[in-house]
N, C-alpha and C positions, 0 to 999 in steps of 0.2 A: 826834588822838596821834601823842607820844611814841613814839621806837624809840631804844635803847642794848642794841649789836653789841660783841658779842667778836671777837675774829678769834683765835681761833686754827692751831697746826698741827698738822699729824696728830699729831703726837707728846705732845704736849700732849694731843689729845683724846683717844687710845688710853690717857691715862694717867689722866685723869679718870672715858670708865666703866669701870675696871679698879677705882679706890677708888672709885666707886658700887655697884658689883656686892659689891667686899668688904665694906661697908659697908648692902645692902642683906642678903647674907648673913647678918652677924652679928646682924645685929639680927632675925629674921625666929628661927634658933636660939636668940637669949636672949629671945623675946618682949616684944622692946623697940620704941617704937613713936623714929623719930629719919625727921630728914634732914641736909642738908647745907645747907654755907653759902656761894659765892664774891664775894673779896673783892678789889674791882678799887681795888688803890691809887695815885690817881693824883697827881703832884706840883704844885703849884700855881706858875705859872697852869698850864692843862689844858696835860699835856704829852704827848705822844705817843712812845714806845708808855710803857704801865703796866707795871704787873708783879699776877699775877691769883694768888688763896689760896683752897685750897678746905681746908670744916675741913670733916669729918661727923666715923669715925674717927682719925684723924692730919689730920695739917694738914701741907699736902703746899703747897712753897714750887714755881709752874709757871711762871714766872720773866717775858718783859718778850709782853705784848699791843700788838695793838693795837685799836684801841674807838674809835668816835663815835656819836653823838647827834643823832637824825633824824627830819624827818617820817617819820610811814606813810606 
């Protein structure tokens, strides 16, 4: 099995948690089902760092992140 690891700063992590909470509350109030999407934008060849974007109610650019694919 392989593992994709994305390393976040504390600020990026808190931003994701806050947006997820807001989106979940909004979905509950409007009685809708929804999820969220994390997009890792990687330049070719595999450049580190990449940029991370979160889409839920809003689209949020979380900035540069470090990432790696490894054995589990």
